[in-house]
C-alpha positions in Angstrom: 17.4 -33.6 -16.3 15.1 -32.1 -14.0 15.7 -27.9 -13.4 16.1 -27.0 -10.2 13.3 -25.1 -8.7 13.6 -21.4 -7.9 12.4 -20.4 -4.4 8.8 -19.6 -6.1 8.8 -22.7 -7.3 9.0 -22.5 -11.2 12.2 -24.2 -13.0 14.3 -21.3 -14.7 16.5 -18.6 -12.5 14.9 -15.6 -10.6 15.4 -13.5 -13.3 13.9 -14.7 -16.1 11.0 -15.1 -13.0 7.8 -12.0 -13.2 6.3 -11.2 -9.5 3.7 -9.1 -9.1 3.0 -7.8 -5.9 0.3 -6.7 -4.1 1.5 -3.9 -2.0 -0.6 -1.6 0.7 3.1 0.5 1.7 2.6 -1.3 5.3 5.6 -2.9 6.3 4.4 -7.1 5.6 3.9 -6.2 1.9 6.7 -3.8 1.8 9.1 -6.6 3.0 7.6 -9.1 0.9 8.5 -6.9 -2.6 11.7 -6.6 -0.9 13.0 -10.4 -0.6 12.0 -11.1 -3.2 13.8 -8.2 -5.7 16.6 -9.4 -3.6 16.0 -13.2 -4.5 16.7 -10.9 -7.8 13.0 -11.9 -9.2 12.1 -9.7 -11.6 9.5 -8.0 -9.6 7.0 -5.3 -10.5 4.8 -3.5 -8.1 0.8 -2.6 -7.7 -0.3 -0.4 -5.4 -4.6 -0.6 -5.4 -6.2 2.7 -4.8 -9.4 1.5 -3.6 -11.7 5.3 -1.8 -10.7 8.3 -1.7 -7.7 8.5 0.3 -7.0 11.9 0.1 -10.2 12.4 3.3 -8.3 9.2 5.0 -4.9 10.4 4.7 -5.5 11.8 8.4 -5.5 8.1 9.5 -2.4 6.7 10.5 -3.6 3.4 10.7 -5.6 2.5 7.7 -4.6 1.0 4.5 -4.1 2.2 1.4 -4.8 5.3 1.7 -2.8 8.3 0.7 0.4 8.0 2.6 0.6 4.4 1.9 0.5 4.6 -1.9 3.2 6.9 -1.3 5.4 4.1 1.2 5.0 1.8 -1.4 6.5 3.7 -4.2 9.8 4.5 -2.3 9.8 1.3 -1.3 10.0 -0.1 -4.9 12.6 3.0 -6.1 14.2 2.4 -3.3 14.4 -1.6 -4.3 14.4 -1.1 -8.0 11.3 -2.1 -9.7 9.0 -1.2 -11.5 6.0 -0.1 -9.6 1.9 1.0 -10.6 -1.0 2.8 -9.3 -4.2 1.3 -10.3 -7.6 2.9 -9.7 -10.7 0.7 -9.2 -12.6 3.0 -6.1 -15.5 2.2 -8.7 -15.5 -1.8 -8.4 -14.3 -1.1 -5.0 -17.1 1.3 -3.6 -19.4 -1.4 -5.5 -18.1 -5.2 -5.1 -17.4 -4.4 -0.9 -19.2 -0.9 0.3 -22.5 -1.6 -0.8 -22.3 -5.4 0.2 -21.4 -3.5 3.3 -23.4 -1.1 4.1 -25.9 -3.9 2.3 -25.1 -6.0 5.0 -25.8 -4.9 8.3 -29.3 -3.9 6.9 -30.0 -7.2 6.4 -29.5 -7.0 9.9 -25.5 -9.5 9.7 -21.9 -8.7 10.6 -20.0 -8.1 6.8 -17.0 -9.0 6.5 -15.1 -6.2 3.6 -12.2 -7.7 3.8 -12.4 -10.7 2.7 -15.1 -9.1 -0.2 -12.4 -7.6 -1.3 -9.9 -10.3 -1.5 -12.6 -12.0 -2.7 -13.3 -9.7 -5.6 -10.7 -6.8 -6.5 -7.1 -8.2 -5.5 -7.7 -12.1 -6.7 -9.7 -11.4 -9.2 -9.7 -8.2 -11.1 -5.6 -7.6 -9.8 -5.2 -11.7 -11.0 -6.5 -10.1 -14.4 -4.0 -7.5 -14.2 -0.9 -9.2 -13.0 -1.4 -11.6 -16.1 -1.9 -9.3 -18.0 1.8 -8.1 -17.5 3.0 -12.2 -17.7 3.2 -13.0 -14.0 4.5 -15.9 -13.4 2.9 -15.3 -10.2 1.1 -12.6 -7.7 2.7 -11.9 -4.2 0.8 -11.2 -1.2 2.6 -10.3 2.5 -0.1 -12.1 4.1 0.8 -14.5 6.7 -0.6 -17.8 5.0 1.8 -20.8 4.0 1.5 -22.6 0.0 2.1 -25.9 1.0 2.6 -28.4 -1.9 0.7 -31.3 -1.0 -0.2 -34.5 -3.4 -2.6 -33.0 -4.8 -1.7 -29.5 -5.9 0.0 -26.8 -3.4 -2.9 -26.6 -0.1 -3.6 -23.4 2.3 -2.2 -23.7 4.9 -1.9 -21.2 8.3 0.0 -19.4 9.3 3.8 -20.2 10.7 2.9 -16.9 13.9 -0.5 -18.9 14.6 -0.9 -15.2 16.2 -0.7 -12.8 12.8 -2.1 -16.4 10.9 -4.5 -14.6 8.1 -6.0 -18.0 6.5 -10.0 -16.6 8.4 -9.4 -14.0 5.9 -8.8 -15.9 2.8 -11.2 -18.6 2.7 -12.4 -17.8 -0.4 -9.5 -18.7 -2.6 -10.1 -21.0 -4.8 -7.7 -23.7 -6.2 -6.7 -21.6 -9.5 -6.1 -18.8 -7.7 -4.0 -20.8 -4.7 -1.8 -22.4 -8.5 -1.1 -18.6 -9.0 -0.4 -17.2 -5.5 2.9 -17.6 -3.4 3.3 -15.6 0.3 6.6 -15.3 0.8 5.7 -14.3 4.7 4.0 -17.8 5.8 7.0 -19.3 7.9 7.7 -15.2 9.9 7.3 -14.2 13.5 5.8 -10.6 13.4 9.6 -9.9 14.5 11.5 -10.8 11.7 9.5 -8.8 8.8 10.5 -6.1 11.0 13.9 -6.6 11.4 14.2 -8.0 7.5 12.2 -4.7 7.0 15.2 -2.4 9.9 17.9 -4.9 6.9 16.5 -3.2 4.0 16.8 0.5 5.7 13.0 0.5 4.4 11.1 3.4 6.2 7.9 1.9 6.6 9.9 -0.8 9.6 8.7 0.6 12.7 5.4 1.3 11.1 1.9 0.5 12.5 -0.3 -2.9 11.1 -3.4 -1.6 10.2 -6.6 -2.1 12.0 -9.4 -0.3 11.0 -11.6 -1.5 8.0 -9.5 1.2 5.4 -12.6 2.5 4.2 -14.2 3.5 7.3 -11.3 6.4 8.2 -13.3 7.6 11.5 -13.4 4.3 12.8 -17.6 4.5 12.4 -18.8 2.5 10.8 -22.1 3.8 10.8 -21.2 7.1 9.3 -20.4 4.8 5.8 -23.1 3.2 5.8 -25.8 6.5 6.6 -23.4 7.9 3.4 -24.0 5.6 0.7 -27.8 4.7 2.5 -29.2 7.9 4.2 -32.8 6.2 5.7 -30.3 3.2 6.9 -31.1 4.6 10.8 -35.2 4.6 11.1 -35.6 2.7 15.1 -37.9 -0.5 15.9 -38.7 -2.3 18.4 -36.4 -3.6 20.4 -38.3 -7.0 21.3 -37.3 -9.3 23.2 -37.4 -13.3 23.8 -40.7 -13.5 25.8 -42.5 -11.4 22.7 -42.1 -8.3 25.2 -41.4 -5.0 23.7 -38.7 -2.9 26.7 -38.3 -0.1 23.9 -37.3 1.5 21.0 -34.0 1.3 19.2 -32.5 3.3 16.3 -31.3 1.3 13.8 -30.5 -2.1 13.5 -27.0 -1.3 11.7 -26.0 0.4 15.1 -25.6 -3.6 16.9 -24.5 -7.8 16.5 -25.4 -10.1 17.4 -23.9 -10.4 20.9 -23.8 -7.3 22.0 -24.1 -6.4 25.3 -23.7 -2.5 25.6 -25.1 0.7 24.4 -28.4 -1.5 24.5 -30.0 1.5 25.7 -32.3 0.2 28.0 -33.1 0.9 32.0 -31.0 -0.9 33.8 -31.7 -1.3 37.9 -34.6 -4.2 37.6 -33.4 -6.8 39.3 -33.0 -8.9 36.2 -29.7 -10.4 34.2 -27.2 -8.9 31.6 -29.6 -9.0 28.1 -27.5 -9.6 24.7 -28.4 -9.3 21.8 -29.7 -12.5 20.0 -30.9 -12.2 16.7 -31.8 -9.2 14.7 -35.1 -9.4 12.1 -34.2 -7.1 10.0 -37.9 -7.2 7.5 -39.9 -6.3 11.4 -36.6 -3.9 12.4 -36.8 -5.3 15.5 -34.1 -6.1 18.0 -34.5 -9.2 19.7 -32.8 -9.7 23.5 -32.7 -12.9 25.6 -29.7 -14.2 28.0 -26.3 -14.7 27.7 -27.8 -18.5 27.8 -30.2 -17.4 24.9 -26.8 -17.2 22.7 -25.3 -20.8 23.0 -25.4 -21.9 18.8 -24.2 -25.6 17.9 -26.2 -25.5 14.2 -24.7 -23.4 11.8 -26.3 -22.7 8.6 -23.5 -21.7 5.5 -24.0 -20.2 1.7 -21.3 -19.7 -1.3 -18.6 -22.7 0.4 -15.5 -22.7 -1.1 -14.2 -26.3 -1.6 -10.4 -26.4 -1.9 -10.3 -29.8 0.0 -8.6 -33.4 -0.8 -11.2 -34.5 -3.3 -14.6 -33.3 -4.9 -17.5 -31.3 -3.0 -20.8 -32.3 -2.3 -22.5 -35.3 0.0 -19.0 -37.6 0.6 -18.2 -35.3 3.2 -21.6 -35.7 6.3 -20.0 -36.8 9.0 -16.8 -36.1 8.7 -14.6 -34.2 11.4 -13.4 -31.1 11.1 -12.2 -27.5 12.8 -13.8 -24.6 11.9 -13.3 -20.8 13.1 -15.6 -18.6 13.6 -13.9 -15.7 14.8 -10.3 -14.6 13.5 -9.1 -14.5 16.6 -9.9 -17.6 17.3 -8.9 -21.2 17.6 -10.2 -23.6 15.4 -13.1 -25.7 17.6 -14.0 -29.3 17.2 -16.9 -30.1 14.3 -18.2 -31.9 11.8 -19.8 -32.0 8.5 -23.8 -33.3 8.3 -24.4 -32.4 4.0 -28.8 -32.8 4.3 -30.5 -31.3 1.0 -28.1 -30.6 -1.2 -26.5 -28.4 1.4 -24.0 -28.1 4.1 -23.7 -26.9 7.6 -21.5 -27.5 10.6 -22.4 -29.1 13.6 -20.4 -27.5 16.4 -18.8 -30.0 19.5 -18.8 -27.8 21.8 -22.2 -24.7 21.3 -20.6 -21.0 21.2 -21.9 -17.7 21.4 -22.3 -14.9 19.0 -21.9 -17.2 16.2 -23.9 -13.7 13.6 -24.8 -14.3 10.4 -23.0 -11.9 7.8 -19.5 -13.8 9.3 -17.1 -16.9 8.3 -17.2 -19.5 9.0 -13.7 -21.4 8.3 -12.4 -25.0 7.9 -9.6 -26.9 8.1 -8.4 -30.0 8.6 -8.7 -32.5 11.6 -5.1 -33.3 13.6 -3.3 -32.0 16.1 -2.5 -28.5 13.7 -6.1 -28.0 12.5 -3.3 -26.5 9.5 -4.6 -27.6 7.2 -7.3 -24.9 5.1 -10.4 -26.2 3.8 -11.6 -23.9 2.4 -15.8 -22.3 4.0 -18.8 -20.7 4.1 -20.8 -17.6 4.6 -23.2 -17.9 7.3 -25.9 -17.4 6.5 -28.3 -19.4 10.1 -27.8 -21.0 12.9 -29.7 -23.1 15.5 
């Protein structure tokens, strides 16, 4: 006789299924934990202290700050499950904050939330969950885990407006076996309604908007603190080689930037944009808007969770790609050459920056399934 699977996919009673819930103190992870507790699962809440929250507590919309830890504890007490706070400040600084600063100094634009998922949350926290005897780990991310013919797949959330697949492209097949995303099929409005029904005080808490370790909203302050010599000035150079002036440090500029270049206006020329950053020469290269268009994206550290093996067989495969978290997937194709994978966009895109992610989606009407992704190292 085949045992019926519970809602988390295990063939045993919910009371015998232990799930560790990663709790940031926000409404999403709180509802995730409360839902599972109400279903009768053996829930353990874990919150990671990732930085000096004594300073960040003044920032209302930053996650994992002191107030957020307190909010997570209150939810656990109210719902009747144990909750632990783990000090990961040192690990977070080494794995995420240092990488954040170094990436800017290389003339690229980092995504610290992905690095945090790759290292602290989906590596170190996984080990903690397994040490606690958990059958799985659940998070409040808006993304769906779907069982396909070859095992679990990652799909975009039901609510495309809240979909977080861009930030989870580095999730491995092994991690996907252990992860669960109970909110993937909900709209954000449903999540808040559930928070009210559960009586959670975080029901109306604003969503986090800023990078958690940038309490002032100025990322350059963090870089200057970590790398005191980061703000070295250099030349602002036109694509034609003309030196137009001096900039105050490459960390203040990103690809596609138009405002704040410090160039005199009134020349009668078209607006100038940052089209490239040369960290070795400490140059910011600017040019007209049309110079931003890119059709080829070079990648490194590709994570493949699609069907089949990663390699030459992907050559020519049609896909959808996201190069910004808020945009829908765009039509593209893979090109495999010299043991490296590149992405060729069907239509050129402006402002593609090294350091950002290029996330792959299965072709089709809905482009729902996530096939993985890689880090952008360059464009053409």
